[in-house]
PDB file of N, CA, C and O in Angstrom, chain B, residues numbered from 101:
ATOM      1  N   UNK B 101      15.374 -14.886 -13.130  1.00  0.00           N
ATOM      2  CA  UNK B 101      14.392 -15.468 -12.239  1.00  0.00           C
ATOM      3  C   UNK B 101      14.975 -16.740 -11.623  1.00  0.00           C
ATOM      4  O   UNK B 101      15.747 -17.464 -12.252  1.00  0.00           O
ATOM      5  N   UNK B 102      14.585 -16.981 -10.399  1.00  0.00           N
ATOM      6  CA  UNK B 102      15.018 -18.225  -9.782  1.00  0.00           C
ATOM      7  C   UNK B 102      14.043 -19.346 -10.149  1.00  0.00           C
ATOM      8  O   UNK B 102      13.138 -19.137 -10.957  1.00  0.00           O
ATOM      9  N   UNK B 103      14.217 -20.515  -9.571  1.00  0.00           N
ATOM     10  CA  UNK B 103      13.382 -21.657  -9.897  1.00  0.00           C
ATOM     11  C   UNK B 103      11.915 -21.475  -9.552  1.00  0.00           C
ATOM     12  O   UNK B 103      11.062 -22.193 -10.074  1.00  0.00           O
ATOM     13  N   UNK B 104      11.609 -20.517  -8.673  1.00  0.00           N
ATOM     14  CA  UNK B 104      10.210 -20.252  -8.285  1.00  0.00           C
ATOM     15  C   UNK B 104       9.629 -19.053  -9.037  1.00  0.00           C
ATOM     16  O   UNK B 104       8.492 -18.653  -8.787  1.00  0.00           O
ATOM     17  N   UNK B 105      10.410 -18.479  -9.959  1.00  0.00           N
ATOM     18  CA  UNK B 105       9.923 -17.362 -10.751  1.00  0.00           C
ATOM     19  C   UNK B 105      10.134 -15.996 -10.125  1.00  0.00           C
ATOM     20  O   UNK B 105       9.577 -15.007 -10.603  1.00  0.00           O
ATOM     21  N   UNK B 106      10.945 -15.919  -9.041  1.00  0.00           N
ATOM     22  CA  UNK B 106      11.218 -14.632  -8.415  1.00  0.00           C
ATOM     23  C   UNK B 106      12.433 -13.971  -9.069  1.00  0.00           C
ATOM     24  O   UNK B 106      13.387 -14.645  -9.460  1.00  0.00           O
ATOM     25  N   UNK B 107      12.381 -12.662  -9.180  1.00  0.00           N
ATOM     26  CA  UNK B 107      13.476 -11.884  -9.750  1.00  0.00           C
ATOM     27  C   UNK B 107      14.697 -11.954  -8.831  1.00  0.00           C
ATOM     28  O   UNK B 107      14.575 -11.776  -7.619  1.00  0.00           O
ATOM     29  N   UNK B 108      15.862 -12.211  -9.403  1.00  0.00           N
ATOM     30  CA  UNK B 108      17.109 -12.162  -8.649  1.00  0.00           C
ATOM     31  C   UNK B 108      17.638 -10.739  -8.738  1.00  0.00           C
ATOM     32  O   UNK B 108      18.615 -10.462  -9.433  1.00  0.00           O
ATOM     33  N   UNK B 109      16.960  -9.830  -8.008  1.00  0.00           N
ATOM     34  CA  UNK B 109      17.262  -8.410  -8.088  1.00  0.00           C
ATOM     35  C   UNK B 109      16.816  -7.707  -6.810  1.00  0.00           C
ATOM     36  O   UNK B 109      16.443  -8.366  -5.839  1.00  0.00           O
ATOM     37  N   UNK B 110      16.850  -6.392  -6.803  1.00  0.00           N
ATOM     38  CA  UNK B 110      16.529  -5.599  -5.620  1.00  0.00           C
ATOM     39  C   UNK B 110      15.098  -5.769  -5.131  1.00  0.00           C
ATOM     40  O   UNK B 110      14.852  -5.672  -3.929  1.00  0.00           O
ATOM     41  N   UNK B 111      14.154  -6.019  -6.021  1.00  0.00           N
ATOM     42  CA  UNK B 111      12.763  -6.202  -5.642  1.00  0.00           C
ATOM     43  C   UNK B 111      12.166  -7.374  -6.381  1.00  0.00           C
ATOM     44  O   UNK B 111      12.520  -7.623  -7.533  1.00  0.00           O
ATOM     45  N   UNK B 112      11.269  -8.096  -5.743  1.00  0.00           N
ATOM     46  CA  UNK B 112      10.693  -9.272  -6.386  1.00  0.00           C
ATOM     47  C   UNK B 112       9.844  -8.909  -7.587  1.00  0.00           C
ATOM     48  O   UNK B 112       9.725  -9.701  -8.521  1.00  0.00           O
ATOM     49  N   UNK B 113       9.250  -7.719  -7.578  1.00  0.00           N
ATOM     50  CA  UNK B 113       8.449  -7.269  -8.716  1.00  0.00           C
ATOM     51  C   UNK B 113       8.822  -5.836  -9.031  1.00  0.00           C
ATOM     52  O   UNK B 113       9.139  -5.058  -8.132  1.00  0.00           O
ATOM     53  N   UNK B 114       8.784  -5.491 -10.296  1.00  0.00           N
ATOM     54  CA  UNK B 114       9.244  -4.167 -10.700  1.00  0.00           C
ATOM     55  C   UNK B 114       8.456  -3.039 -10.047  1.00  0.00           C
ATOM     56  O   UNK B 114       8.997  -1.946  -9.879  1.00  0.00           O
ATOM     57  N   UNK B 115       7.204  -3.259  -9.674  1.00  0.00           N
ATOM     58  CA  UNK B 115       6.429  -2.173  -9.060  1.00  0.00           C
ATOM     59  C   UNK B 115       6.865  -1.888  -7.626  1.00  0.00           C
ATOM     60  O   UNK B 115       6.373  -0.934  -7.023  1.00  0.00           O
ATOM     61  N   UNK B 116       7.778  -2.692  -7.057  1.00  0.00           N
ATOM     62  CA  UNK B 116       8.323  -2.409  -5.733  1.00  0.00           C
ATOM     63  C   UNK B 116       9.473  -1.403  -5.800  1.00  0.00           C
ATOM     64  O   UNK B 116       9.907  -0.888  -4.770  1.00  0.00           O
ATOM     65  N   UNK B 117       9.964  -1.125  -7.003  1.00  0.00           N
ATOM     66  CA  UNK B 117      11.095  -0.231  -7.156  1.00  0.00           C
ATOM     67  C   UNK B 117      10.637   1.225  -7.120  1.00  0.00           C
ATOM     68  O   UNK B 117       9.566   1.559  -7.626  1.00  0.00           O
ATOM     69  N   UNK B 118      11.446   2.075  -6.526  1.00  0.00           N
ATOM     70  CA  UNK B 118      11.141   3.505  -6.477  1.00  0.00           C
ATOM     71  C   UNK B 118      11.333   4.076  -7.875  1.00  0.00           C
ATOM     72  O   UNK B 118      12.383   3.866  -8.483  1.00  0.00           O
ATOM     73  N   UNK B 119      10.353   4.784  -8.392  1.00  0.00           N
ATOM     74  CA  UNK B 119      10.419   5.300  -9.756  1.00  0.00           C
ATOM     75  C   UNK B 119      10.851   6.760  -9.813  1.00  0.00           C
ATOM     76  O   UNK B 119      11.297   7.223 -10.863  1.00  0.00           O
ATOM     77  N   UNK B 120      10.731   7.496  -8.713  1.00  0.00           N
ATOM     78  CA  UNK B 120      11.089   8.909  -8.708  1.00  0.00           C
ATOM     79  C   UNK B 120      11.958   9.185  -7.489  1.00  0.00           C
ATOM     80  O   UNK B 120      11.615   8.804  -6.370  1.00  0.00           O
ATOM     81  N   UNK B 121      13.082   9.850  -7.718  1.00  0.00           N
ATOM     82  CA  UNK B 121      13.952  10.262  -6.627  1.00  0.00           C
ATOM     83  C   UNK B 121      13.986  11.770  -6.573  1.00  0.00           C
ATOM     84  O   UNK B 121      13.898  12.432  -7.607  1.00  0.00           O
ATOM     85  N   UNK B 122      14.114  12.325  -5.372  1.00  0.00           N
ATOM     86  CA  UNK B 122      14.272  13.763  -5.220  1.00  0.00           C
ATOM     87  C   UNK B 122      15.682  14.155  -5.632  1.00  0.00           C
ATOM     88  O   UNK B 122      16.587  13.322  -5.581  1.00  0.00           O
ATOM     89  N   UNK B 123      15.891  15.413  -6.043  1.00  0.00           N
ATOM     90  CA  UNK B 123      17.229  15.865  -6.426  1.00  0.00           C
ATOM     91  C   UNK B 123      18.242  15.557  -5.331  1.00  0.00           C
ATOM     92  O   UNK B 123      18.016  15.864  -4.160  1.00  0.00           O
ATOM     93  N   UNK B 124      19.356  14.949  -5.716  1.00  0.00           N
ATOM     94  CA  UNK B 124      20.416  14.610  -4.770  1.00  0.00           C
ATOM     95  C   UNK B 124      20.209  13.283  -4.047  1.00  0.00           C
ATOM     96  O   UNK B 124      21.122  12.789  -3.385  1.00  0.00           O
ATOM     97  N   UNK B 125      19.031  12.712  -4.167  1.00  0.00           N
ATOM     98  CA  UNK B 125      18.744  11.435  -3.497  1.00  0.00           C
ATOM     99  C   UNK B 125      19.383  10.291  -4.283  1.00  0.00           C
ATOM    100  O   UNK B 125      19.447  10.339  -5.512  1.00  0.00           O
ATOM    101  N   UNK B 126      19.852   9.270  -3.581  1.00  0.00           N
ATOM    102  CA  UNK B 126      20.486   8.121  -4.218  1.00  0.00           C
ATOM    103  C   UNK B 126      19.829   6.835  -3.746  1.00  0.00           C
ATOM    104  O   UNK B 126      19.281   6.766  -2.646  1.00  0.00           O
ATOM    105  N   UNK B 127      19.893   5.821  -4.597  1.00  0.00           N
ATOM    106  CA  UNK B 127      19.409   4.492  -4.244  1.00  0.00           C
ATOM    107  C   UNK B 127      20.183   3.475  -5.077  1.00  0.00           C
ATOM    108  O   UNK B 127      20.540   3.748  -6.223  1.00  0.00           O
ATOM    109  N   UNK B 128      20.435   2.326  -4.509  1.00  0.00           N
ATOM    110  CA  UNK B 128      21.163   1.275  -5.235  1.00  0.00           C
ATOM    111  C   UNK B 128      20.205   0.137  -5.566  1.00  0.00           C
ATOM    112  O   UNK B 128      19.426  -0.299  -4.718  1.00  0.00           O
ATOM    113  N   UNK B 129      20.272  -0.335  -6.799  1.00  0.00           N
ATOM    114  CA  UNK B 129      19.537  -1.515  -7.236  1.00  0.00           C
ATOM    115  C   UNK B 129      20.548  -2.511  -7.783  1.00  0.00           C
ATOM    116  O   UNK B 129      21.623  -2.123  -8.239  1.00  0.00           O
ATOM    117  N   UNK B 130      20.213  -3.772  -7.738  1.00  0.00           N
ATOM    118  CA  UNK B 130      21.088  -4.780  -8.303  1.00  0.00           C
ATOM    119  C   UNK B 130      20.252  -5.852  -8.993  1.00  0.00           C
ATOM    120  O   UNK B 130      19.082  -6.057  -8.668  1.00  0.00           O
ATOM    121  N   UNK B 131      20.866  -6.516  -9.934  1.00  0.00           N
ATOM    122  CA  UNK B 131      20.258  -7.646 -10.638  1.00  0.00           C
ATOM    123  C   UNK B 131      21.337  -8.666 -10.926  1.00  0.00           C
ATOM    124  O   UNK B 131      22.502  -8.313 -11.108  1.00  0.00           O
ATOM    125  N   UNK B 132      20.956  -9.922 -10.968  1.00  0.00           N
ATOM    126  CA  UNK B 132      21.877 -11.003 -11.280  1.00  0.00           C
ATOM    127  C   UNK B 132      21.477 -11.610 -12.607  1.00  0.00           C
ATOM    128  O   UNK B 132      20.322 -11.991 -12.798  1.00  0.00           O
ATOM    129  N   UNK B 133      22.430 -11.704 -13.531  1.00  0.00           N
ATOM    130  CA  UNK B 133      22.178 -12.251 -14.857  1.00  0.00           C
ATOM    131  C   UNK B 133      23.169 -13.367 -15.154  1.00  0.00           C
ATOM    132  O   UNK B 133      24.313 -13.325 -14.703  1.00  0.00           O
ATOM    133  N   UNK B 134      22.735 -14.346 -15.900  1.00  0.00           N
ATOM    134  CA  UNK B 134      23.635 -15.374 -16.419  1.00  0.00           C
ATOM    135  C   UNK B 134      24.149 -14.895 -17.766  1.00  0.00           C
ATOM    136  O   UNK B 134      23.380 -14.430 -18.607  1.00  0.00           O
ATOM    137  N   UNK B 135      25.455 -15.013 -17.961  1.00  0.00           N
ATOM    138  CA  UNK B 135      26.057 -14.627 -19.240  1.00  0.00           C
ATOM    139  C   UNK B 135      26.997 -15.738 -19.686  1.00  0.00           C
ATOM    140  O   UNK B 135      27.489 -16.505 -18.858  1.00  0.00           O
ATOM    141  N   UNK B 136      27.252 -15.830 -20.990  1.00  0.00           N
ATOM    142  CA  UNK B 136      28.211 -16.820 -21.475  1.00  0.00           C
ATOM    143  C   UNK B 136      29.590 -16.607 -20.859  1.00  0.00           C
ATOM    144  O   UNK B 136      29.996 -15.472 -20.612  1.00  0.00           O
ATOM    145  N   UNK B 137      30.302 -17.694 -20.615  1.00  0.00           N
ATOM    146  CA  UNK B 137      31.613 -17.611 -19.966  1.00  0.00           C
ATOM    147  C   UNK B 137      32.625 -16.789 -20.753  1.00  0.00           C
ATOM    148  O   UNK B 137      33.513 -16.179 -20.158  1.00  0.00           O
ATOM    149  N   UNK B 138      32.511 -16.761 -22.084  1.00  0.00           N
ATOM    150  CA  UNK B 138      33.500 -16.039 -22.890  1.00  0.00           C
ATOM    151  C   UNK B 138      33.170 -14.555 -23.067  1.00  0.00           C
ATOM    152  O   UNK B 138      33.891 -13.841 -23.764  1.00  0.00           O
ATOM    153  N   UNK B 139      32.094 -14.089 -22.446  1.00  0.00           N
ATOM    154  CA  UNK B 139      31.716 -12.675 -22.538  1.00  0.00           C
ATOM    155  C   UNK B 139      32.596 -11.860 -21.596  1.00  0.00           C
ATOM    156  O   UNK B 139      32.699 -12.180 -20.412  1.00  0.00           O
ATOM    157  N   UNK B 140      33.227 -10.812 -22.111  1.00  0.00           N
ATOM    158  CA  UNK B 140      34.152 -10.015 -21.315  1.00  0.00           C
ATOM    159  C   UNK B 140      33.592  -8.672 -20.867  1.00  0.00           C
ATOM    160  O   UNK B 140      34.072  -8.101 -19.887  1.00  0.00           O
ATOM    161  N   UNK B 141      32.575  -8.153 -21.575  1.00  0.00           N
ATOM    162  CA  UNK B 141      31.999  -6.851 -21.230  1.00  0.00           C
ATOM    163  C   UNK B 141      30.552  -6.801 -21.707  1.00  0.00           C
ATOM    164  O   UNK B 141      30.160  -7.544 -22.606  1.00  0.00           O
ATOM    165  N   UNK B 142      29.755  -5.913 -21.093  1.00  0.00           N
ATOM    166  CA  UNK B 142      28.355  -5.746 -21.473  1.00  0.00           C
ATOM    167  C   UNK B 142      28.028  -4.264 -21.621  1.00  0.00           C
ATOM    168  O   UNK B 142      28.805  -3.398 -21.219  1.00  0.00           O
ATOM    169  N   UNK B 143      26.878  -3.993 -22.199  1.00  0.00           N
ATOM    170  CA  UNK B 143      26.314  -2.649 -22.263  1.00  0.00           C
ATOM    171  C   UNK B 143      25.021  -2.669 -21.457  1.00  0.00           C
ATOM    172  O   UNK B 143      24.174  -3.538 -21.663  1.00  0.00           O
ATOM    173  N   UNK B 144      24.866  -1.717 -20.540  1.00  0.00           N
ATOM    174  CA  UNK B 144      23.646  -1.607 -19.735  1.00  0.00           C
ATOM    175  C   UNK B 144      22.797  -0.499 -20.321  1.00  0.00           C
ATOM    176  O   UNK B 144      23.272   0.616 -20.539  1.00  0.00           O
ATOM    177  N   UNK B 145      21.533  -0.812 -20.576  1.00  0.00           N
ATOM    178  CA  UNK B 145      20.598   0.180 -21.102  1.00  0.00           C
ATOM    179  C   UNK B 145      19.478   0.388 -20.093  1.00  0.00           C
ATOM    180  O   UNK B 145      18.790  -0.559 -19.711  1.00  0.00           O
ATOM    181  N   UNK B 146      19.303   1.631 -19.666  1.00  0.00           N
ATOM    182  CA  UNK B 146      18.271   2.020 -18.702  1.00  0.00           C
ATOM    183  C   UNK B 146      17.388   3.048 -19.395  1.00  0.00           C
ATOM    184  O   UNK B 146      17.904   4.022 -19.943  1.00  0.00           O
ATOM    185  N   UNK B 147      16.068   2.859 -19.387  1.00  0.00           N
ATOM    186  CA  UNK B 147      15.186   3.825 -20.050  1.00  0.00           C
ATOM    187  C   UNK B 147      15.474   5.260 -19.597  1.00  0.00           C
ATOM    188  O   UNK B 147      15.674   5.519 -18.410  1.00  0.00           O
ATOM    189  N   UNK B 148      15.490   6.175 -20.550  1.00  0.00           N
ATOM    190  CA  UNK B 148      15.696   7.616 -20.333  1.00  0.00           C
ATOM    191  C   UNK B 148      17.139   7.996 -20.010  1.00  0.00           C
ATOM    192  O   UNK B 148      17.393   9.130 -19.605  1.00  0.00           O
ATOM    193  N   UNK B 149      18.095   7.070 -20.179  1.00  0.00           N
ATOM    194  CA  UNK B 149      19.511   7.352 -19.958  1.00  0.00           C
ATOM    195  C   UNK B 149      20.297   6.859 -21.165  1.00  0.00           C
ATOM    196  O   UNK B 149      19.842   5.977 -21.893  1.00  0.00           O
ATOM    197  N   UNK B 150      21.479   7.432 -21.373  1.00  0.00           N
ATOM    198  CA  UNK B 150      22.368   6.923 -22.410  1.00  0.00           C
ATOM    199  C   UNK B 150      22.874   5.551 -21.998  1.00  0.00           C
ATOM    200  O   UNK B 150      23.037   5.291 -20.806  1.00  0.00           O
ATOM    201  N   UNK B 151      23.129   4.663 -22.963  1.00  0.00           N
ATOM    202  CA  UNK B 151      23.700   3.350 -22.631  1.00  0.00           C
ATOM    203  C   UNK B 151      25.066   3.492 -21.951  1.00  0.00           C
ATOM    204  O   UNK B 151      25.831   4.407 -22.256  1.00  0.00           O
ATOM    205  N   UNK B 152      25.352   2.588 -21.040  1.00  0.00           N
ATOM    206  CA  UNK B 152      26.660   2.518 -20.379  1.00  0.00           C
ATOM    207  C   UNK B 152      27.362   1.333 -21.041  1.00  0.00           C
ATOM    208  O   UNK B 152      26.984   0.180 -20.837  1.00  0.00           O
ATOM    209  N   UNK B 153      28.392   1.636 -21.838  1.00  0.00           N
ATOM    210  CA  UNK B 153      29.010   0.626 -22.680  1.00  0.00           C
ATOM    211  C   UNK B 153      30.302   0.063 -22.094  1.00  0.00           C
ATOM    212  O   UNK B 153      30.979   0.703 -21.290  1.00  0.00           O
ATOM    213  N   UNK B 154      30.618  -1.160 -22.527  1.00  0.00           N
ATOM    214  CA  UNK B 154      31.886  -1.824 -22.215  1.00  0.00           C
ATOM    215  C   UNK B 154      32.159  -1.967 -20.721  1.00  0.00           C
ATOM    216  O   UNK B 154      33.261  -1.678 -20.255  1.00  0.00           O
ATOM    217  N   UNK B 155      31.156  -2.412 -19.977  1.00  0.00           N
ATOM    218  CA  UNK B 155      31.332  -2.678 -18.549  1.00  0.00           C
ATOM    219  C   UNK B 155      31.987  -4.054 -18.419  1.00  0.00           C
ATOM    220  O   UNK B 155      31.413  -5.049 -18.862  1.00  0.00           O
ATOM    221  N   UNK B 156      33.184  -4.127 -17.815  1.00  0.00           N
ATOM    222  CA  UNK B 156      33.856  -5.410 -17.694  1.00  0.00           C
ATOM    223  C   UNK B 156      33.088  -6.379 -16.791  1.00  0.00           C
ATOM    224  O   UNK B 156      32.479  -5.987 -15.795  1.00  0.00           O
ATOM    225  N   UNK B 157      33.140  -7.644 -17.172  1.00  0.00           N
ATOM    226  CA  UNK B 157      32.527  -8.704 -16.365  1.00  0.00           C
ATOM    227  C   UNK B 157      33.649  -9.509 -15.727  1.00  0.00           C
ATOM    228  O   UNK B 157      34.596  -9.919 -16.397  1.00  0.00           O
ATOM    229  N   UNK B 158      33.530  -9.728 -14.424  1.00  0.00           N
ATOM    230  CA  UNK B 158      34.548 -10.532 -13.742  1.00  0.00           C
ATOM    231  C   UNK B 158      33.904 -11.676 -12.984  1.00  0.00           C
ATOM    232  O   UNK B 158      34.601 -12.464 -12.345  1.00  0.00           O
TER     233      UNK B 158
END
């Protein structure tokens, strides 16, 4: 969240995000997170999907 409480991501509120895509349809979302400087990789967890592990941070 920024200083005004807005999400630093694709939509200001989660209900603005598309929840269902048609087969073959694509959409990009992004989020900005603060992480410790010594962190080299993260795991992303998305509901209903397997975790995506060891994503390098640059």
